N, C-alpha and C positions, 0 to 999 in steps of 0.2 A: 725480640732478640733471641730468646731461648729457643723458640721454634725454628728460627733460621740457623741456629748453631753458632751464633756470633757472640754469645754472652760468656765471658770468662773473667779471670782475675783482672785483666787490663781494662776491659770495656765496662765492667760493673762500677768502676770508679766514677763514671759520670753522674751517678746517683748520690754521691756523697753530700752534695750541696742541697739540703732539703728546702732552702729558701727559694730556689728556682725550680726544683723538680719535687713535687710532693706526691709520693706514692701512696696509694690506698690498697692496691693489689699487686703482689709480686709473684708471678708464676715462673719459677726458675728451673723447672724439672729437667733433669738430664744434662744440665749445663756443667762445664768444667770450672769448679770454684773451690778455693781454699778458705779456711776458717777466717783469717784476718781480713782479707779483702771483702769477704761477705759481711763481717761485723761492721766494718767502717762504712759500708754502703747502706746497710739495712737499718742499723741501730737508730739513726736520727728520725726515721719516718714513723708516723702513726698508722701503721698498717692495719687493715681490716682482714686481709687474706694473704697467706703466705704458703706457697707450694714449693718445697725443695725436694721433691721425690727423686730418688735415684741420682742424686748429684754425683758427678765423677770428680773425686778429689778427696781431701782428708776431712771434709766437713762432717761433723757428728751431731747427734741430737743434742748433746750437752752444749756444743758450740752454738747451736741455734737458740737454745734457751738462754744462754748468756748474752747473746746479741739482742734478745728481747727483754733485757733486764730493766730498761727504763720504764718508769711508772705509766707514762702515757700509752706506750705500746702495749703494756699488759692490760690496760683497760680497753683499748680499742680493738685488739685482735679478736676476731670472731671465728676464723677458720684457719687451721694449721695442718698441713699435710707433710709427713716426714717419712713416707714410704721408702723402705729399702736402705735407710741410713743406719750406721753403727750407733749404738746408744751413747757411748762415751769413748774418749781417747784413752791411750794406755796409762796416762798419769792422772786421770780424773777420778776422784773418789765417788763411789756409788751414792753417798749421802748428798752430794752436790747436785744430783740430777732430780729435779722436782718440777712437776707441772702445776702444782697447786697455786703458784703465783699468777698463772694466766687466768684471772678471774672472769674475763669476758669471753673466753673460748666456748663456742657452741658446737663446733665440728672439729674432730681430731682424727687424723689418719696416721696409724702406727703400723700398718701392714708391712711384713717383711723385716721388722726390727727384732731385737732380742728382748722385747718387753716380757717381763715375768709377772708373777702374782703380786709381788710388792709394788711393781710399777703400775699394775692395773688398779691396785688399791689407791695409789696416789692420784691416778687419773680420775677415778670414780668420785673423788672429793670435789671435782670442779662443779661449782654451783649451777652453772647454766648449760652443762653438757647435754646436747640433744642427739648428736650423731657421733658414733665411734666405730672405727675400723681397726680390728686387732687380728686380721687374717695372717696366717703363717707366722705367728709369734710363739714364744715359749710359755704362754699362759697355760696353767694346768687346772685352774679352778675359777669359775665365773661368779662365785658368790659375792665377790667384791662389788659387782654391778648393782647389788641391792642398795648400795650407797647413793646411786643416782637414779633410783627407780622413779622418782617424781618427775624428772626432766627428760630422761632418755626416750628418744623417739625412733632412732635408727641404730641397729647393731649389725655390723658385718663381721662374721666370724668364720671365714672360709679357711679350710685346711688347717684346723688347730690339731696338729698331730700329737702335741704333748698333753692334750686335755685328758684329765684323769678324774672323771665324774661318772657316777652311775646314771642311767636314764632317769631315775626318780629324782636325783639331785639336780640334774639339768632342767628337768621339767618344773621343778620347784622354783628355780630362779626365773625361768621364763614366765611362769604363772604370776610372779610378783612384779612383772613389768607391764602393767595393764595399758600404759600409754604408748607402747611400742607399735609403730606403724610399718616399719621396714625391718625384716629379719632375713639375714643371709647365713644359712648353715651349710652351704654347698661344700662339697669335699671331693677330692680326687684320689683318696687313699683306698677306697673300696673297703672300709673298715666295717665289719658286720655289726659291731656294737653301736656305731653311730647310725647305721641304717635302722637299727632297732629304736633308737631315740626318735628319729624322724617319723617312723611308723606310729609310735605312741603319741607323738605330737599331733599328727593328723587325726588321730582317733580321740583326742582329749576334748571333751565338750566344753565350750565356753572359754577356752584358753585364747589369749591374745585377741580380744574382740575388736580392737581398733586396727588390726592389721590390714594394710593395703597392698603389700608386696611380700612374697615369701620365695626364697631361693633355696631349693633342695637338690640342685643339680649334682650329679655324681653319686647319689644314694640309690643303689640298685634295688630292683624288685618292688618298686612302688606301684600301686595300682591306680588306674584311671578313676575307678569308683571312689576310692578313699580321698584322692585329691579333689575330685569334683565336689564331693560332699563338704569338704573343708572350705572350698572357695564359695560354694552356694550359701554356707552358713555365715559368710562375711561378704555381703553384697557390695561393699566398697572396694573390694580387691581389684587392682588394675594390672598386676604382674605376678607371674609364677615361673620360676626357673626349673625346668625339667630335663635339661640336657643330660644324657647318659643315665637316665633313670628307668628306661624301658616303658615310660608312660608318656602321655600327651598325644596319643594317636586317635582318640575318639573324637566324634564331631564337636563335643563341647569345647575342645582345645584347638581344633583345626578350623572351625567355622569363624565367620566374621562376628566380632564382639569387641567390647571395650577392653577385654582382658588380653594383655600381651603375654606371649609365651616364648621363652627361650628354650628351644628343644631341637628335635631332629626330624619331625614328621613331614615338614614341607619347607619351601624356601623362606617363607615368612618367619617361621620359628628359628631357622638357622641364621637368618639375618639378624634377628633379635639377639641370638646367642653371640654372634661375632661382635655386635655392638656393645653388649653388656660385659663381655669377657675379654675385651681386646688386650688386657694386661695379663691374663691368665693363660699361660702357654698350654697347659693340659686341656683346657676347654676349647681353646682355639683349634688345636689339633683335632679334637673330637668333632667339632663343627665342620671343619674343612673336609674330613673324611666323608661325611654325609652330603656336603655340598657337591663334592666331586661326583658322587653317584647320581645326584638329582640334576646335574647340568650336562651329563653326557650327550643328551640329545636336544640341547637348547636351540630354539629357533627364533627367539626374540631377544634383542639386546637388553641387558639388565645392569645398567650403569651403577645403580645404587648398591647392588651386591658386589660388583667389581670394586667399588670404592672401599667397601668393608674389607675385602681381601687385601687390597693395597695397604690399608692401615695395619692389618695383621702382619703383613710382610715387614713393614717398617718397624713395628713394635718388637718383633722377634727376628731381627736380621741375622742373628748368629745361631738360630735353631735350625738344624738340618731338617728335622721332621716337619716343622712349620713351612719352611721354604719349599720342600719337596711337594707337599700337598698343595700349597698355595700356587706354585707355578703350574701344576696340573690343572687347577681350577681356572687359572687365568687363561690357559689355552682353550678350555671348554667355553669360556665366556667371551672370547675374542676371535674364535676360529671362523673361517669362511667369511660370510658377509656380516657377521655380528659386529665387527669392529666399526663398520660404517655408521652404526647408530649410537656410538659412544663418543662423548665429547673429547676433543683433541687434548685438552689439558689433563683429563683423567688418564687417557692413554699415555701421555707423557710421563705422568707419575708412575704408572705401571711399568713402563720401559725402564725407568730409573731403578725401580725395585728389582727388575729382572737382571739388570747389569750388576747391581750390588750382589745379588745371589750368585751370579757367575764368578764374581771376584772372590767371594767368601768361600765358595765350595768348588774350586777349579777342577777337582779330581772326581767329582761325583757324576757319573755318566748320565743317569736318568734325569737329574736336575738340569744339567747342561742341555740335554735333549729337549726337555720341556721348554726351556728358555728359547732355544733355537726355533722350535716349532711355532712359538708365538711371534717371534721377531720376523719370521719368514712370511710377511704379510705386506701386500702393496700399500694398504692404508697406513700401516705403521711406518714402513720404510720411506714412503714418499711424503706423507703429510704431517706426521706427528713430530712435535718439537722435542728433541733430546740430543745428547752429545754423541753425534755420529762418529766423531774421531775416536772417542773412548770405546764406543761399541765395536768399531772395526778392529781396534787393537785387541780387545777381549776375545772376539770371535777368532781372530787369526792366532792368538796364543793357544786357544783351545784346539784349533785345527792342527797346529803343529805337533800335537801328541796323539792324534786319533787317526784311525784308518777305516772306520766304518763308512762304506760308500754312500749310504743314504744320508747320513749326517754330513758327510763331506760335501755332497751336492748342495744341501741346504746352506751350509756355512759359506761356501764359495759364492752362492747366489746372493746371500746377505751382504757379504763384503763387496761384491761387485756393485751393488746398488748404493751402498753406503759411500764408497769411494767417489762415485759420480756426483754425490751431493756435498762433498767437502769443498771448502774454500781453497784457493791456490796455496795459501800459507799452511793449511792443515794437510793438504796433499803432499806438500814438500816435507813436512814433518813426518808424515806417515811413511813416505818413500825413503826417508833416512833410516827407517828400521830395517836393517838387513835381513832379519829373520822372516819378515813379511814377504819381501821379494823372493827369497830362497824358497819359501813354502809354496808360493804360487807357481814358481817355475818348476818346482818338484812335481806339482800336480799336472802341469802341462807335459812334463817329461813322461810321467806315468801313462797318460792317455796316448801321447804320440807314439810311444814305444810299441803299442799294440794297434795303432791305427784307428782308435775309437773316435767317433764324432758324437758327443753327447752334450747335455746342458752343462755338466761340470766343466768340461774343457772350454766351452764357449764363455761361461761366466768367469773362469780363471783368466782367459785372454782379455776379456773386457775389463776386468779389475786391473790387470797390468797396463792396459792401454790408458785407462783413466789415471792410474797412479803416476804415469810418466808424462801426462799432459802438462806442458808448460812448467815442468819441474826438472831442471837440469841435474839436480842431485840424484833424483830417482833414476834418471836415464844413465847416469854414471854407475849407480849401484847395479842396474840391470846388466850393463856390460861387464862389470867386475864379477857378477855371479854367473858368467858364461851364458847369459841369456841370448846374446847375439848368435852364437853358434847353434843353440837350440832352435831359434826362430828360423834360421836358414834351413835347417832340417825339416821344420814344420812346413815351410813354404814349398819345399820340394815334395814332401809326402802327401800334402793335401792340395795338390794342384787343381783338383776338380771341385773343391769345396770353397765357393766364393765367400761364404760367411766367415770361414776360418781365415782365408787369405786377407779379407778386409781388416779384420782385427789385428792380424800380424803386421800388415803394412801400415795400419794406423799408428802402431807403436813405433815402428821404424821411422815413420815420418816425424814423430815427436823427437826422436834422436837427431834426425837430419836438420831439424829446426835449431838445434844447439850447435853453433858454429865450431866450438872447440871439440865437438865429438864427431864431426862429419868424416874425418879421416878413418874412423873406426868402421865406417860403412863402405869405404873404398876398396872393396874386394871385387875382383873382376867377375867371378861367378855370380855373386850377389847382384851386382849392377846389371849384368846381362839378363839374369832371371827377371828382375824388376822391369827391365826394358821390354822383355817379351810380353809381360803382363800388360804393359802400357799399350802395346800395339795389337794385342790379340783381340779379334772380333768376338771371341767366345766368352770373355770375362765380363762381369757386370760393371756398370759405369762407376760404382763406388770403388771397385778394385783399381780401375784405371785412374781414378782421381788421386788416390793415395800413392799409386806408383808414380804418377806425374809429380806429386808433391815431393817425394823423396828425390827423384832425379833433378828436379828444378833446384832444390836446396843444395844438392851436391855440386851441380854445375855452377851455382851462384858464387861459390868461393873463389872462382877464377882458376886459370891454368896453373898458377904457381903452386897451389895446394893439391892439384889433381895429379896423383902419383901413379895413375894408370895410363894406358895408351891414349894420347890426345885424340886419335881418330875416334875412339869410343866416346869421348866427350862431345865431339862434333856430331856424332850420330844421335846422342842423347838430346842435344839442343835441337837438332832437326826434327826428331820425332815429337818433341814437345810442341812444336809449331802445328803438328797435325792433330793434336788432342783437341777435340771439339766439344766434349761434354765433361761435365763434372757434377757432383751432387753436393747437397748441403750436409756437411759433417762438422761444421764449426760455428761458433757464435762470436767470433772476433776476426777482424782483418789483420791483427797484429803480425801473424806469420807471413803475410803477403808483402808487407811494406819493404823489407830488404830486397825482395825479388823484383821490385819496381825501380830500383836505383838505375840511373842512366848508364852505369858501367856494366849492367848485366846484359848477357846475350839476348837477342830478340826472342828466342824461344822461351827463355825463362820469364821475360816480361809478359809475353803473350799468355803464357799459362796462368800467371798471376791475375791478369786482367780478366781473362775468361772465367777463372774461378770466382773472382769477386762479383762479376756480373751475374753469373748463374746463381750464386748464393743469395744475392740481393733479390733475385726473381722469386726465390722460394721462401725468404724470411725477411720480413720488414723490420725486424728488431735487432739487426746486427749492429755491433758497436765497434 
């Protein structure tokens, strides 16, 4: 429930009845929860594991400890993660905050809290404590850890900016933790004193003999030789963190072995870094910088790497630096034919992250460009499952404030394809957005004013055509935005461009299918122009087809609504009888049914029958 984002003060109430739902593990990270609903739901259970990292609400560490006050829970709880929570509320006494009652806890995560030296002393008194994370806390002195030296096996102390110990004092503490198997001293502050501590640690003979993993990422100017000697002296080591250390490039760290390396020398090291440091923005940024460089010329799909990038984007959705780098990496990993080798579900997740980035940073030009470059892919636009309606709106919103011709072409192409994939209901809803209609018509106006025939114009016309298909509301908006006047000009200006004429006539035919709007098309010049296209031997059959559709629909309304010369209507009906060809441009017979009514003129009925017959001949899946 937490992963799906549906766990909150209301839904957590279903866990109050411990007789029917007995929880052993409660992973609630990043949920929206308040203190009282949390207490009522969690208190009755004998939990073994509780993760309330980065809870969004007023929940504090003291609230959690009070909720775990029952004797059974204190005995059963083995793992507690409180990352990112405030220690106590405004009216809570410091003396009331105590971990010592949690006698069964073996693993405790306090990263990103306001834990200080007195709090560390309290924590170190836990009799079974094996794993402790005090990253990014206010701790200044680690000597309290000597209180749990017999049990402590894992210490994560990333980014302790308040630490005030000499290298000798810190090494003394570490040397008295002989059972320590996992040590994380990584740092992103580039503090020279701490670099000195790590260098001395690497050179200290016999220290931490049981170590299997060491993380020193972020400490500059470490040498491959010193690190290699340290690892070789501890043959059980399986992990070393070397990101942003200027080390890890020799064969010992880049070759195949049981030793996993989080670094920047190759894709494998970067992948390990993205996996290990998914919650640490500074290291995610560093890893993505190097990933971008190494994927510029990718020729093989790398779905595992792409999945790690997706996780980074989701974890740091509001970090511009992460999103900018990640979207650039996504483009490298999905461009050209690479997307074909990537599972659709993963691509769907990636597209959702791209759309989130576009929403969160609407004014950042390069980030928006990165997203558009990735979205402009047949594989993604045609096959990948994602919210195309939302995507079309986002792209159009971006397009309405930009004039870059290259990006405009991409954006219009994307919208054109997206609109063609929408349901009728979604198309109607999108067509109701006046700014979308106005923006597309503005692009057509820009191109038509200089007589340009390019892909941007064609995509804009296609988008408008699809947007008005079987959507009377969109047709009405088109007319209200002076689209009809513009299209008449386009018909006259592009008389020799059949691809342009077909798209224009296709939209006018959509309007003609709406009985209430047909009078808008009853302009003598327009009708005469369409009639000329119908009977011209030089136009393509697709143009004739739509010209016939427009005229047939206009004539079908009867003489009473025909406000032009009746002789012109008679000519229209007569010319329709002569139309012998049409092409497949529809997947439904619905528009033809009204034209077959017994009250319709013979020419209108014949045109509809011929159209249906020829469409059937070309497509056996008509509905």
